[in-house]
C-alpha distance (Angstrom), angle and dihedral (degrees) to the residues before:
residue distance angle dihedral
M1 . . .
R2 3.81 . .
D3 3.81 89.4 .
L4 3.79 89.4 54.1
W5 3.82 93.1 57.5
R6 3.79 97.0 34.8
A7 3.82 112.3 119.0
P8 3.83 114.6 -116.2
R9 3.77 114.7 -100.9
T10 3.80 93.7 -139.6
G11 3.76 136.3 22.4
L12 3.81 91.7 -109.0
E13 3.80 90.5 60.4
S14 3.80 91.2 61.1
P15 3.83 110.6 100.8
V16 3.80 90.4 -142.5
I17 3.82 93.5 52.7
R18 3.80 91.6 45.2
R19 3.78 91.7 50.6
L20 3.80 92.3 48.5
L21 3.80 91.9 48.9
R22 3.78 92.2 50.0
A23 3.78 90.3 49.9
L24 3.83 94.4 50.9
R25 3.79 118.0 100.7
L26 3.77 134.6 -178.1
D27 3.80 94.4 -89.6
D28 3.81 91.1 48.1
L29 3.80 91.5 53.5
L30 3.80 91.8 48.6
A31 3.80 91.9 48.6
L32 3.81 92.6 48.9
L33 3.80 95.2 45.2
F34 3.80 98.3 43.4
T35 3.80 97.1 39.8
G36 3.81 90.6 47.3
A37 3.81 91.7 48.0
L38 3.82 90.5 47.5
L39 3.79 91.8 52.7
V40 3.82 91.7 47.2
L41 3.81 91.9 49.7
S42 3.79 92.2 46.6
T43 3.81 88.9 52.4
L44 3.81 93.6 48.1
F45 3.81 92.0 48.8
S46 3.84 93.8 40.6
V47 3.79 93.3 -122.4
R48 3.78 114.9 -179.3
F49 3.79 114.0 -152.2
D50 3.79 103.9 -136.5
Y51 3.79 95.8 158.3
T52 3.82 104.5 121.8
I53 3.79 96.7 -156.0
V54 3.81 90.5 55.9
R55 3.79 90.9 58.8
G56 3.77 91.0 48.2
V57 3.80 96.1 46.2
T58 3.81 92.2 44.1
F59 3.77 91.6 52.3
L60 3.80 91.0 45.3
V61 3.82 93.1 52.7
V62 3.81 93.8 45.9
Y63 3.79 92.7 44.7
Y64 3.79 94.2 50.0
A65 3.81 92.4 46.2
V66 3.81 94.1 50.1
M67 3.79 95.9 42.4
F68 3.79 94.4 45.0
A69 3.80 92.6 48.2
S70 3.80 91.5 46.3
G71 3.77 92.8 48.2
R72 3.79 92.4 47.5
W73 3.80 91.7 50.1
L74 3.77 90.6 49.3
V75 3.80 98.4 49.6
R76 3.83 91.9 43.7
H77 3.81 96.6 47.5
P78 3.85 106.1 127.4
R79 3.83 96.3 -149.9
L80 3.78 97.8 54.3
S81 3.77 124.1 82.8
P82 3.81 119.3 -133.1
G83 3.81 89.1 -105.7
Q84 3.83 92.4 54.0
K85 3.79 90.3 48.0
R86 3.79 92.1 52.5
T87 3.81 90.6 48.1
L88 3.82 92.7 51.8
L89 3.80 91.5 46.2
A90 3.80 89.6 50.5
W91 3.82 90.0 54.3
V92 3.82 90.7 48.5
L93 3.80 90.3 51.8
L94 3.81 91.9 46.9
I95 3.82 92.5 51.1
L96 3.80 90.8 46.9
V97 3.80 92.9 49.9
T98 3.80 90.5 48.2
F99 3.80 91.4 50.8
I100 3.79 93.2 49.6
L101 3.79 97.6 44.3
I102 3.82 103.6 35.7
I103 3.80 114.1 26.3
P104 3.84 108.7 89.8
G105 3.78 130.3 -153.9
R106 3.80 96.9 48.8
D107 3.79 117.3 166.3
L108 3.80 98.0 -177.0
M109 3.77 117.5 112.0
L110 3.80 94.0 -142.7
L111 3.81 97.8 48.8
E112 3.77 102.8 37.8
K113 3.81 96.2 98.1
P114 3.82 133.1 38.0
K115 3.81 91.1 -128.1
Y116 3.81 88.6 73.8
L117 3.81 89.6 63.9
L118 3.81 93.8 101.1
V119 3.80 91.6 49.9
A120 3.80 90.4 51.4
L121 3.80 91.9 50.7
V122 3.79 95.6 50.9
P123 3.85 97.8 90.2
I124 3.80 92.2 49.6
L125 3.79 91.9 48.1
L126 3.79 90.0 46.4
A127 3.80 91.3 52.1
W128 3.82 90.8 50.2
W129 3.81 92.3 47.1
Q130 3.81 90.3 52.4
T131 3.82 92.1 65.8
P132 3.83 117.8 47.4
P133 3.84 112.8 -130.7
H134 3.83 93.3 -117.9
V135 3.83 93.4 54.5
D136 3.80 114.5 83.3
T137 3.79 98.0 -171.1
L138 3.77 135.6 1.3
E139 3.78 128.8 -155.9
P140 3.82 113.8 -117.1
N141 3.81 91.7 -116.8
T142 3.81 98.3 55.5
D143 3.77 122.7 112.3
K144 3.80 94.4 -113.1
T145 3.80 94.5 59.9
S146 3.78 107.0 28.4
S147 3.80 101.7 61.8
A148 3.82 98.8 59.1
Y149 3.79 92.9 40.0
Q150 3.79 91.6 50.1
L151 3.79 91.0 49.2
L152 3.81 92.8 49.8
R153 3.80 89.6 44.4
D154 3.79 92.8 54.0
L155 3.81 97.4 40.2
G156 3.81 96.4 42.9
P157 3.84 100.0 80.1
F158 3.82 90.8 43.3
L159 3.80 91.7 53.3
V160 3.81 90.4 46.8
S161 3.80 89.6 52.9
Q162 3.81 89.4 53.6
L163 3.81 89.7 51.3
C164 3.80 89.5 51.7
Y165 3.80 88.2 57.5
L166 3.80 89.2 59.8
L167 3.81 90.5 48.8
L168 3.80 89.4 56.5
H169 3.80 88.3 65.6
D170 3.80 89.8 80.4
V171 3.80 99.3 30.2
V172 3.81 111.7 50.9
H173 3.79 99.1 69.1
H174 3.83 92.9 44.4
I175 3.80 93.0 53.0
S176 3.83 97.3 36.4
P177 3.81 106.9 24.6
V178 3.83 95.8 171.1
D179 3.80 116.0 79.7
R180 3.81 115.6 -136.3
D181 3.79 101.1 -155.3
V182 3.79 89.5 123.3
W183 3.81 89.1 64.1
L184 3.80 92.6 51.6
I185 3.83 94.2 44.9
S186 3.80 89.3 51.0
A187 3.81 90.8 49.0
D188 3.82 90.6 51.4
R189 3.77 93.4 49.9
L190 3.78 90.9 46.5
L191 3.80 90.4 49.6
L192 3.82 99.9 40.6
G193 3.78 106.0 12.1
G194 3.80 91.8 -118.4
D195 3.81 147.4 17.9
L196 3.80 114.8 -59.8
T197 3.81 93.8 -159.5
R198 3.82 89.6 59.0
W199 3.81 92.3 47.1
L200 3.82 89.0 57.6
E201 3.82 94.3 58.6
P202 3.86 93.8 98.7
V203 3.82 90.5 62.4
V204 3.81 96.3 44.4
G205 3.79 111.3 117.6
H206 3.80 144.7 134.1
W207 3.81 99.2 -83.7
P208 3.81 97.8 40.8
T209 3.80 88.1 50.1
E210 3.81 90.4 50.3
W211 3.82 92.5 48.8
F212 3.78 95.3 47.6
S213 3.81 91.7 43.8
A214 3.82 89.7 54.5
T215 3.81 94.9 47.7
Y216 3.81 92.8 42.0
S217 3.80 88.7 56.8
L218 3.83 90.6 55.8
F219 3.80 89.4 75.4
L220 3.82 95.2 111.0
I221 3.82 94.6 28.7
F222 3.82 90.8 66.9
P223 3.83 97.4 62.2
M224 3.81 95.8 35.3
S225 3.80 92.0 52.2
M226 3.80 89.2 51.7
V227 3.80 89.4 49.6
L228 3.81 88.4 58.7
W229 3.81 91.0 45.1
F230 3.79 94.0 52.5
I231 3.81 92.8 44.2
A232 3.80 91.4 51.9
R233 3.80 91.0 50.1
G234 3.81 95.6 41.0
E235 3.83 93.2 -122.4
R236 3.78 101.5 147.6
E237 3.80 96.0 160.5
A238 3.80 90.7 60.1
L239 3.81 91.0 45.0
R240 3.80 93.0 52.5
H241 3.81 92.3 45.2
M242 3.80 91.4 53.9
L243 3.80 97.4 43.4
Q244 3.79 95.2 46.1
A245 3.81 91.6 47.5
L246 3.81 89.3 51.1
V247 3.80 91.4 49.3
L248 3.81 90.5 50.7
C249 3.82 90.3 49.5
N250 3.79 91.7 48.9
Y251 3.79 97.1 52.2
V252 3.80 95.0 42.9
G253 3.80 87.5 48.2
Y254 3.80 92.2 50.7
L255 3.78 89.1 52.6
G256 3.80 87.5 53.7
Y257 3.81 90.2 52.7
L258 3.80 89.8 54.4
L259 3.82 95.1 45.8
V260 3.83 98.4 39.4
P261 3.82 107.8 25.6
A262 3.80 112.6 -174.1
I263 3.80 135.0 164.2
G264 3.82 96.2 -149.4
P265 3.82 139.5 -117.8
M266 3.81 91.3 -71.2
Y267 3.81 88.2 75.6
T268 3.81 104.2 25.6
L269 3.81 102.8 47.3
S270 3.80 128.2 57.7
Y271 3.81 122.0 -125.8
D272 3.78 134.3 -165.8
V273 3.81 95.1 -155.6
P274 3.83 117.1 55.1
L275 3.79 123.5 -147.5
V276 3.80 109.1 -107.4
G277 3.80 123.8 171.7
G278 3.76 144.0 151.0
W279 3.79 135.2 -116.7
F280 3.83 98.1 -28.7
Y281 3.78 90.9 48.2
Q282 3.80 90.8 52.0
V283 3.82 91.2 48.7
K284 3.81 90.4 51.5
E285 3.80 91.0 49.4
A286 3.82 91.0 49.9
L287 3.82 91.2 50.8
D288 3.80 90.1 48.9
E289 3.77 91.6 52.0
L290 3.80 91.0 48.7
G291 3.78 101.8 49.0
R292 3.80 116.8 -1.4
V293 3.80 120.1 123.3
P294 3.83 107.2 -132.9
R295 3.84 94.3 -133.8
D296 3.80 106.3 41.1
C297 3.80 104.1 122.5
F298 3.80 109.9 110.3
P299 2.98 112.8 87.8
S300 3.80 108.1 14.7
L301 3.80 106.7 -124.5
H302 3.79 89.4 -173.3
T303 3.79 85.3 64.6
S304 3.80 99.4 40.8
N305 3.81 96.8 44.6
T306 3.80 94.0 43.7
L307 3.79 89.8 49.8
V308 3.81 90.2 51.2
V309 3.82 90.1 53.7
L310 3.82 91.6 48.0
L311 3.80 91.9 50.5
I312 3.80 90.8 46.9
V313 3.81 90.7 50.2
R314 3.79 90.4 48.7
R315 3.81 92.0 52.5
Y316 3.80 103.0 36.6
A317 3.83 107.7 18.0
R318 3.80 106.9 27.1
P319 3.84 95.8 161.8
L320 3.82 88.4 66.0
L321 3.79 93.3 54.0
R322 3.81 93.9 88.9
I323 3.82 87.8 61.1
Y324 3.79 100.8 37.6
L325 3.81 97.9 41.9
P326 3.84 98.5 64.4
L327 3.80 92.8 39.4
G328 3.81 92.6 46.0
A329 3.81 92.8 46.4
S330 3.80 88.8 50.2
C331 3.82 91.0 49.6
I332 3.81 90.0 54.3
A333 3.82 92.6 45.1
A334 3.81 89.2 49.9
T335 3.81 90.4 64.5
I336 3.81 87.6 67.6
Y337 3.80 99.3 34.2
L338 3.82 93.0 50.5
R339 3.83 89.6 47.8
Y340 3.79 96.6 -120.8
H341 3.79 97.4 123.3
Y342 3.75 142.3 33.2
T343 3.78 118.7 -127.1
I344 3.80 91.8 -106.9
D345 3.83 88.6 57.5
V346 3.79 90.4 57.7
V347 3.82 92.3 46.2
A348 3.81 89.5 51.7
G349 3.80 89.4 47.4
F350 3.81 91.2 54.1
M351 3.79 90.8 50.7
L352 3.81 92.2 47.2
G353 3.81 95.2 47.5
G354 3.80 94.8 46.5
G355 3.79 91.5 44.5
A356 3.82 93.3 49.9
F357 3.81 92.6 48.3
W358 3.80 90.4 51.7
A359 3.79 97.4 40.0
V360 3.81 103.2 47.4
P361 3.85 98.7 74.3
R362 3.80 90.5 45.1
L363 3.80 93.7 47.8
M364 3.81 90.8 48.7
H365 3.81 89.4 51.8
V366 3.81 91.6 49.6
W367 3.81 91.1 49.4
S368 3.82 91.9 49.8
D369 3.80 90.8 50.6
R370 3.80 90.9 50.2
L371 3.79 91.3 50.9
E372 3.78 91.6 51.6
R373 3.79 90.0 51.5
W374 3.80 93.0 49.1
L375 3.78 100.6 37.3
G376 3.80 105.0 19.1
P377 3.81 126.4 -121.4
E378 3.76 115.5 -37.9
T379 3.79 118.4 -117.8
Q380 3.77 117.7 -159.8
T381 3.77 135.6 178.2
P382 3.81 122.9 -155.8
A383 3.80 90.6 -106.5
T384 3.82 95.7 51.1
R385 3.77 100.4 34.9
R386 3.80 112.4 136.0
V387 3.76 117.8 -118.7
G388 3.78 112.4 -122.6
S389 3.81 98.2 16.6
A390 3.79 122.0 141.6
G391 3.78 111.0 -72.0
D392 3.80 97.3 22.2
E393 3.75 113.7 138.8
F394 3.77 113.2 -120.9
R395 3.76 116.5 -127.2
G396 3.78 115.5 -158.3
V397 3.78 119.6 -126.2
């Protein structure tokens, strides 16, 4: 009995610490390290986050996490009958509706209008849908609970990395106030003997601009469409490989933004032929105005992330390559045609994307070996098996 209550001698002997370490993956470590470093730097440089979309997205992520976790705890509670659970959920919904519709003076993007009521209720409804009314409790390893948790577990670090991109909007110029476009222009001229964006002026026209604007805007559609593909086919290994490689690309790319801030050839070089397009061009411009970081040139994450998706498709979904390859190649070419990036940015993006695709499985293996050395081999029974651990089979929702 004394051994049961004895305090652990080291942090690794604590069951909580051991469980957290076993749950950590490469993308989790990157998210923790980079986000923590970003917050420390923003504090040191007295950066004020005035970017409205960051406040909205941050609140949305926190709200969904808290409400989903609360709803899941409620519907899985072993001492409550299904009728009691429904009653408590009804009270939660009533309080939420009252807050949204009555309380004045709200400054939260999500809750400022009653029409967002359905969006706010989604996590609660999702939590209720996860557990059928006739089931009082479910084991963590059953089909009804594992699929959604695994999906959230895999997508979470990727979504956090996208949020960090928005945070960079207010940080880069405070930390690195001197733009380094001169370095990148010099590298291009050393590599090519000139400026590729200027050489492309003879082919600039309405329809090429429309085509490249459309494919450039597919940047986030590529990975999210593959997420749906892998979920439908139950290929969790491929899904995790892609998402963790994208997370690695994102954080290395953000470090490049901080070390080599640049606004791009669109603003530093002069052109005789302007870019003029139609609807797709206007959509691209609207998306840029909404969420683009002003100094996000080196390396080109459009290039690195698109290359990761193409390599993933080639390895795990080869029949789709005939569709993704021309669109992905056009997305990468659009970074030059639309004058967002220098050639050296694209070269660096190719190196980053290929390196991340190759490195992720090896880094995951190294991390697993380290954990076994620190914590010993993990023993699991079917009833206590962790959802989302290495080797779990993904079940599509």
